[in-house]
N, C-alpha and C positions, 0 to 999 in steps of 0.2 A: 521094685522089680514086680513083673506081674508074671504069672506062672508061665505064658505063652512066648514070653521073651529069650528063652534059649533055646527056641525052636525058629527062631526067625531069620537067622542068619543064612539058612538053605534058600531064601528069597532072594539074597545077593547071587549066589552062583548061580539061581535058574534065569535071573533077567541079563548077567554078565556073559552066560555062556550060552545056552538056549536061544537067548536073545537074537544071536549071530544068526540063526536059522529063521527064528519067529520075531522079527522086528516089534510086532502087537506088543509085546512082552516090555518093550522099553515105558509104555505107556503107564506103567507101573511106578514108573519116578514120578508122574504128575499127581498119583495118589498118595505118594509118600510126599511132595512137597506140600501139594493141599493141607494134610493133615497136621503137620508141623506148623504152618502159617495159622491154623486156628488154634494149636495148642499153646503154642510159645507166649503170646500177649498174657497167657494166664498163667503157664504156671513153668515158664523160662526153658530151660534145657532138657524138661521132662520127657519128652519125646525121644532124646539122645540114649536116657538112661534104661527106656521100657520098651521103647516100641521101632527103633530104627535097628532096621537088618544088617546093618554095616556093623554097628554097633555091640549086636547080637554075634557076630562072626568074627570080632576081635576078641570079645570077652571070652566064648566058649569054645571057639575052633584056636584063634591064632595064640591064645593065652597058653596053651598046653606047650607051645614050642618056642615061645619070645625067650630071648633072653634077658627081657623084662630089665633091661637098664633105667636111668634115670632120664625123662622128658626133657629135652633143653627149653630152658624157661624161653628163650626167645620167640620160640613157636607158638606161646600163649599171646604174644604182644600183637595188640590191633594193626602196628605197623605192618605187620607181616601179612596178618590175617585180611584186613581189608584188600589189598591188593590183590592177592591171591584170589578173592571173592570175585572183586572186579573181573580178572583177567580170565576166568572160569566162566563166569557168566557172558563176559562179552563173545568168550571163543564157542558158547551153546548156542548165542544169539545168532553170532556169523553163519555158523553151519545149520542151524534151522530156516534161516533167509536162502541159503543154496538147494533146500529141498523142494521149493517152490509149491509148498503146500501138500506134496505126496503122501499120504496116508504112513506108508512104510517107511518110506526116509526119514521123517520126523521120528517115527519109531526106533529106527537106527540110531539117530543122534542121541538119543537118551540111553540106548543100549552100548554105545561107545562111550559115553561118558562114563556110565556106571562101571563098565570093563575098567577104562583106565584108571578112576579114582580107586577102584578096589584092588588094582596091582600095586597102587603108590600105597595104601592103607596097610596090605599084606606084607609088602617087605619093609615097611616103618615099623608095623608090627613086631616081625621076627628080629629086627636085628636092634630096636630100640624098646618100645612098651606097647602092648595090645593098643592101646588108645591112643599112640601119639598123633594119628591122623587127626584123632577126634578134639586135639588140641587148637587144629587151625581149619577144620572143614568148613565151607564154605556154606554150607548149611546149619551148621552150629554157631557160626561168626553170627548169621542172620538171626539165630532163636536168641543168642548173647544180646544182640540190639534190641530185637523185640520184647525180650523177656525181663529185661531191667531188672528190679529187684523181688519179682514175684516169686512166692512158695520157697522161700528160703529155709536153710535151717535154722532151728533154735537151740541155744545148748543152756543146760541147766546146770550152773555152775555149783551149786551146792551138793549136787551128783555126781558131777566129775572127778573120777579120780587119776586122771592124766595117764590113762595106760597106753594111751597111741593106738589101741587097734583098729579104732575108726580112719586113722591116717593110712593103715597098712593095707586096709581093705579097699580104700577110694583108687576106682580104676584109672582117676583122673590124676591122680598124684597129688591132691592137694592134702596140705596140713588143715584136716578139718576143722580143729577148734580155734583155727587162725583166718579160716577161709568161712565164716560164716554167711556174709553176704557176695560170697565169689558166684558172678554171674554163671562162669563155668562149670559149677556143681550140676551134674546131669541127673539129679535125682534119682538114683537107682535105687536107696534105701539102705544098702549094704551096711553101712556106718550105723546106721538106726539099729539094723538086724543085730549087730556083733556086739553093741553097748551091753556091758555087763550090768550097767547100774541105771539103764533106759533115760540116760541124760540127754539124749537127742531125740528132736521131734521135727517134723514140718509145721512151718507156721503159713497161713495164707496170705 
């Protein structure tokens, strides 16, 4: 996790709310999209755990009032995620084609997408777990596919004492020691930081 990570959540609110009056803010979504496209082939879902504004919003805002229930495993399935990705991307393209290239209308499409997904993510975060949305987020799914096995966690078995502290802090609810090659690890480093024996580390 970066020092700036806890503060990025405010950007979601700015784009989703202020963007209704200032559509130009919607173009921030293109910056997000471009950044994750560059990072994900090198570090998988690192963007999700360190630079994603919605991820920050979920971790440091929603988490305070979430019911923290177990995330339904089915949401992690690509059979669910890929159709959602195609549906949302298809809808976005359809809406963009209707703008006829008008600058503000294009920006508003991105604002509405941000607002709609933020509402969904917030509701899921409140009633299930803060990072529920992240298990099937279209951008997370794209990083899941592009990232492959990049930048995975490595376990030093001789140091591990099976205390499971790593599992308890994982925002994605992964069983860390059993999911070392899990593509949906968001590389937030929480498991590494909390390990009392320094048994975990990233490998390039």
